[in-house]
C-alpha positions in Angstrom: 348.4 -159.8 39.5 349.2 -163.4 40.5 349.0 -162.6 44.2 345.4 -161.3 43.9 342.2 -163.1 43.1 339.1 -161.2 41.9 335.9 -162.3 40.1 335.6 -161.1 36.5 334.4 -157.5 36.1 330.6 -157.3 35.9 328.9 -153.9 35.2 325.6 -155.3 36.5 327.2 -156.3 39.8 329.0 -153.0 40.2 325.8 -151.0 39.5 323.8 -153.2 41.8 326.3 -153.0 44.7 326.9 -149.3 44.3 323.4 -147.9 43.6 320.8 -150.6 44.4 319.0 -149.2 41.4 315.2 -149.1 41.1 313.4 -150.3 38.0 313.0 -147.6 35.3 315.7 -145.4 36.6 317.5 -143.6 33.8 321.3 -144.1 33.4 323.8 -142.4 31.1 327.5 -142.2 30.5 329.7 -139.1 30.4 333.3 -138.9 29.0 335.7 -136.1 28.4 337.7 -135.4 25.2 340.0 -132.6 24.2 337.9 -131.9 21.1 334.2 -132.6 20.9 334.4 -133.4 17.2 336.1 -136.7 18.2 332.8 -137.8 19.8 330.7 -137.8 16.6 330.1 -141.3 15.3 332.7 -142.7 17.9 335.7 -141.2 16.1 337.7 -141.3 19.3 337.7 -145.1 19.2 340.1 -145.0 16.3 342.7 -143.1 18.4 344.8 -145.1 20.8 345.4 -142.0 23.0 341.9 -142.4 24.4 342.1 -145.7 26.2 340.0 -144.5 29.1 337.3 -143.4 26.8 337.5 -146.7 25.0 336.9 -148.5 28.3 333.9 -146.2 28.8 332.5 -147.5 25.4 333.6 -151.2 25.7 333.1 -151.9 29.4 330.3 -149.6 30.2 328.2 -148.5 27.2 328.3 -151.8 25.3 327.8 -153.7 28.6 324.8 -151.5 29.5 323.1 -152.3 26.1 324.2 -156.0 26.1 322.3 -156.9 29.2 323.1 -154.8 32.2 320.2 -152.4 31.7 317.6 -155.1 31.1 319.0 -157.2 34.0 318.6 -154.3 36.4 315.5 -152.7 34.9 317.3 -149.5 33.9 316.5 -147.4 30.9 318.3 -144.8 28.8 322.0 -145.7 28.3 322.9 -142.6 26.3 326.5 -141.5 25.9 327.6 -137.8 26.1 330.9 -136.0 25.8 332.1 -132.8 27.3 335.4 -131.0 26.7 338.1 -132.0 29.1 338.8 -129.5 31.9 342.6 -129.9 32.0 342.7 -130.3 35.8 341.5 -132.5 38.7 338.1 -131.6 39.9 337.8 -128.3 38.0 334.2 -127.2 37.3 332.7 -128.9 34.3 331.7 -127.0 31.2 328.0 -126.9 30.4 328.3 -127.7 26.7 328.4 -131.3 25.6 327.5 -133.4 22.6 325.6 -136.6 21.9 327.1 -139.3 19.8 325.5 -137.9 16.6 327.2 -134.6 17.2 324.2 -132.8 18.5 325.0 -130.1 20.9 323.4 -130.0 24.3 323.5 -128.5 27.8 324.6 -130.7 30.7 322.5 -128.6 33.1 319.4 -128.6 30.9 319.5 -131.9 29.0 321.5 -134.3 31.2 321.6 -133.6 34.9 317.9 -133.1 35.4 316.9 -136.1 33.2 318.9 -139.0 34.6 318.9 -140.9 37.9 322.3 -142.4 37.6 325.3 -140.8 35.8 328.6 -142.6 35.2 331.5 -140.3 34.4 334.5 -142.1 33.0 337.1 -139.4 32.3 340.7 -138.4 32.0 340.4 -135.8 34.8 338.5 -136.4 38.0 335.1 -134.8 38.1 334.1 -135.9 41.6 333.9 -132.4 43.1 331.8 -130.7 40.4 329.6 -133.7 39.8 328.9 -134.0 43.5 327.7 -130.3 43.6 325.5 -130.9 40.5 324.1 -134.1 42.1 322.9 -132.2 45.1 321.4 -129.5 42.9 319.6 -131.8 40.4 318.9 -134.9 42.5 320.8 -137.6 40.7 323.3 -140.2 41.9 326.6 -140.9 40.1 330.0 -142.4 40.0 333.2 -140.9 38.9 335.7 -143.4 37.4 338.6 -141.3 36.0 341.7 -143.1 34.7 340.1 -146.5 34.3 342.5 -149.1 32.9 342.7 -152.9 32.6 344.1 -153.5 36.1 341.4 -151.3 37.7 338.6 -153.0 35.8 339.9 -156.5 36.8 340.5 -155.6 40.5 339.3 -152.4 42.1 336.0 -152.4 40.1 335.5 -156.1 40.4 335.4 -156.3 44.2 332.2 -156.7 46.3 331.6 -153.2 47.6 329.5 -154.5 50.4 332.7 -156.1 51.8 334.7 -152.9 51.0 332.2 -150.9 53.0 332.5 -153.2 56.0 336.3 -152.9 56.1 336.1 -149.1 55.6 333.7 -148.8 58.5 336.0 -150.8 60.8 338.9 -148.5 60.0 336.7 -145.4 60.1 335.8 -146.3 63.7 339.4 -147.0 64.5 340.4 -143.5 63.4 337.3 -141.6 64.3 337.4 -138.6 66.6 341.2 -137.9 66.2 342.6 -134.7 67.7 345.4 -134.7 65.2 347.8 -136.8 63.2 351.6 -136.7 63.0 353.2 -138.0 59.9 356.9 -138.7 59.8 358.7 -138.7 56.4 362.2 -139.7 55.4 364.1 -138.8 52.2 367.6 -140.2 52.3 368.9 -139.2 55.7 366.5 -136.2 56.1 363.5 -136.5 58.3 360.4 -134.3 58.4 357.1 -134.3 60.3 353.7 -132.9 59.3 351.1 -132.3 61.9 347.5 -132.2 60.7 344.7 -131.1 63.1 341.4 -132.9 62.8 339.5 -131.3 65.8 337.9 -134.6 66.8 335.8 -134.6 63.7 333.8 -137.6 62.5 335.9 -139.5 60.1 334.4 -140.1 56.7 334.7 -143.1 54.3 334.7 -143.6 50.6 333.2 -147.1 50.3 331.6 -147.3 46.9 328.0 -147.4 47.9 325.6 -144.6 46.9 322.1 -145.5 47.8 318.9 -143.8 46.7 317.9 -142.0 49.9 319.9 -138.8 48.9 321.8 -137.5 45.9 325.5 -138.3 46.0 328.5 -139.4 43.9 330.7 -142.3 44.6 334.4 -142.1 43.6 335.4 -145.5 42.2 337.4 -147.5 42.9 336.6 -146.7 46.5 338.1 -147.7 49.8 339.5 -145.0 52.1 338.9 -143.2 55.4 339.5 -139.5 55.2 339.4 -136.2 57.1 339.3 -132.5 56.1 342.1 -131.1 58.2 341.2 -128.0 60.4 344.9 -126.9 60.5 348.4 -128.0 60.0 352.1 -127.3 60.7 355.4 -128.7 59.7 356.9 -129.9 56.5 356.6 -132.8 54.1 358.4 -133.9 50.9 356.4 -134.0 47.6 357.3 -135.6 44.3 356.2 -133.5 41.3 355.0 -134.9 38.0 358.5 -134.6 36.5 360.2 -136.4 39.4 361.5 -133.3 41.1 361.4 -133.5 44.9 360.5 -130.5 46.9 360.0 -129.9 50.6 356.6 -128.3 51.3 356.6 -125.9 54.3 353.2 -125.8 56.0 351.8 -123.2 58.3 348.1 -122.6 59.3 347.0 -125.5 57.3 348.6 -124.4 54.0 351.7 -125.0 52.0 353.4 -121.6 52.1 356.7 -122.3 50.3 358.5 -125.2 48.6 362.3 -125.7 48.7 364.3 -127.9 46.3 365.4 -131.3 47.5 366.6 -132.4 44.1 365.5 -132.1 40.5 364.5 -129.1 38.4 364.5 -125.8 40.2 362.2 -124.3 37.6 359.5 -126.7 38.8 359.8 -125.3 42.3 359.9 -121.7 41.1 356.6 -122.3 39.2 355.0 -123.8 42.3 356.1 -121.0 44.5 354.9 -118.4 42.0 351.5 -120.1 42.1 351.4 -120.2 45.9 352.2 -116.4 45.9 349.6 -115.6 43.3 346.8 -117.8 44.7 347.6 -118.8 48.3 344.6 -121.1 48.7 346.1 -123.5 46.2 348.3 -124.6 49.0 345.5 -125.4 51.5 345.6 -129.0 52.7 342.0 -130.1 52.1 342.2 -133.8 52.8 344.1 -136.6 54.8 343.2 -140.1 53.5 344.1 -143.7 54.3 343.6 -146.6 52.0 341.5 -149.6 53.2 341.7 -152.2 50.4 344.1 -155.0 49.5 344.6 -154.3 45.7 347.3 -154.5 43.1 349.2 -151.4 42.0 347.4 -150.0 38.9 349.6 -147.0 38.1 346.7 -144.7 38.6 346.3 -142.8 41.9 342.5 -143.3 41.9 343.1 -147.0 42.8 346.6 -146.9 44.3 345.5 -144.4 47.0 342.9 -147.0 48.1 345.6 -149.6 48.9 345.9 -150.5 52.6 349.1 -149.0 54.0 349.2 -146.0 51.8 348.2 -142.5 52.8 347.6 -139.2 50.9 347.1 -135.6 51.5 345.4 -133.3 49.0 345.6 -129.6 48.2 342.9 -127.3 47.1 339.1 -127.6 46.7 337.4 -129.5 49.6 333.7 -128.7 49.3 332.9 -132.2 48.0 334.4 -133.6 51.1 332.6 -131.4 53.6 335.2 -128.6 53.6 334.6 -125.0 52.9 337.1 -124.3 50.1 334.9 -123.7 47.1 336.0 -122.6 43.6 335.0 -119.0 44.2 337.7 -118.6 46.8 340.5 -119.1 44.3 342.1 -116.1 42.6 342.0 -117.9 39.3 339.3 -120.3 38.1 341.9 -122.7 36.6 343.5 -123.2 40.0 340.3 -124.5 41.7 341.5 -128.1 41.6 341.6 -130.8 44.2 345.0 -132.6 43.9 345.8 -135.8 45.8 349.4 -136.3 46.8 349.9 -140.0 47.2 352.6 -141.6 49.3 353.2 -145.3 48.5 356.2 -147.5 47.7 355.2 -147.6 44.0 354.5 -143.9 43.6 357.1 -142.3 45.8 360.0 -144.8 46.2 362.4 -142.1 47.3 360.0 -141.0 50.1 359.2 -143.2 53.1 356.4 -142.6 55.5 358.1 -144.1 58.4 355.3 -143.6 60.9 351.8 -142.1 61.2 350.5 -141.4 64.7 347.0 -140.6 65.7 346.5 -138.5 68.8 343.2 -139.0 70.5 341.9 -138.4 74.0 345.5 -137.8 75.2 346.8 -141.1 73.7 349.3 -141.5 70.9 348.5 -144.5 68.7 350.6 -145.7 65.8 348.4 -146.4 62.7 351.0 -146.9 59.9 354.6 -147.8 59.8 356.7 -148.0 56.6 353.6 -148.3 54.4 352.1 -151.1 56.5 349.1 -150.9 58.8 350.2 -151.0 62.5 348.6 -153.2 65.2 345.8 -150.7 65.8 344.4 -151.0 62.3 345.1 -154.7 61.9 343.1 -155.4 65.1 340.3 -153.2 63.8 340.1 -155.2 60.6 340.2 -158.4 62.4 337.3 -157.3 64.5 339.2 -157.3 67.8 
């Protein structure tokens, strides 16, 4: 991290910049664990598998009670645990436990009774927590996958400045008709076209003010769209390293073919696409806006300027219309980001991204670097 300089992480500063909290607002922390019995009397702290949850305790719970709440005039500071969902943005269970092991209901005992909820988890909870925020009126932040690098960089930044840069890039990309993304794997080239229908570009900028219920996904720093359609093909790296070519028609991945790796991985994906076709729907196109170190977690690494990502599945938390009830199986109702970056996908190069707007083709990214159009926008030209 020698090439980067950030102030020390301060929970008070993060909460102030993100929420501008009012005095006497109630705050609490949520975590996920595979077994709720691990929550009682902080038993999970003795298990090194739960480093994310330890950060929730050390860097958030302890910090709240060591001065952040009194400094900001907040009250509460309770710590609750729910059973992990097993997938990104799957609906949250209602059952949870307090630290003394007492069972409770998130919908009866937590969501209606807190103004600010911090969810520090293994699996992203942004989509379901956003839906609950709108229903119960709280604000929140989801911080899945927190590690030491994220704490000392992506969560240590001034989100007022992040918001300014995100807005500059949002305006530079706003109103696009469509994007064309060129990919290269070895000597093979592929292009994905994503329609945006001149929609208003959105930004994730880390600020969640009190005028309406909302949830910030932290670290923040991206401009994103919910595609209205798509055609073409793009390579994807699976969790086991297998590379597959994703064939896209009518805005959905319809079939994957093997580039290299384990054919069984592709067979399983194709079986899922056949059984539950909406799992292949492309629900997001995003561009990073921050200068940050690689953390090894997509939640931060997709916010790095020069990277881009697409996502499949659930899109209702982004303004799309793909809700959990439209999936054939409840366990498939995830929102899964597919990040393209030098660190995550070294065998895949995004050679160029072009924005088509008002009859003009504008290069916005080249080889994981912002092109002139975005650099001028950041410079204020």
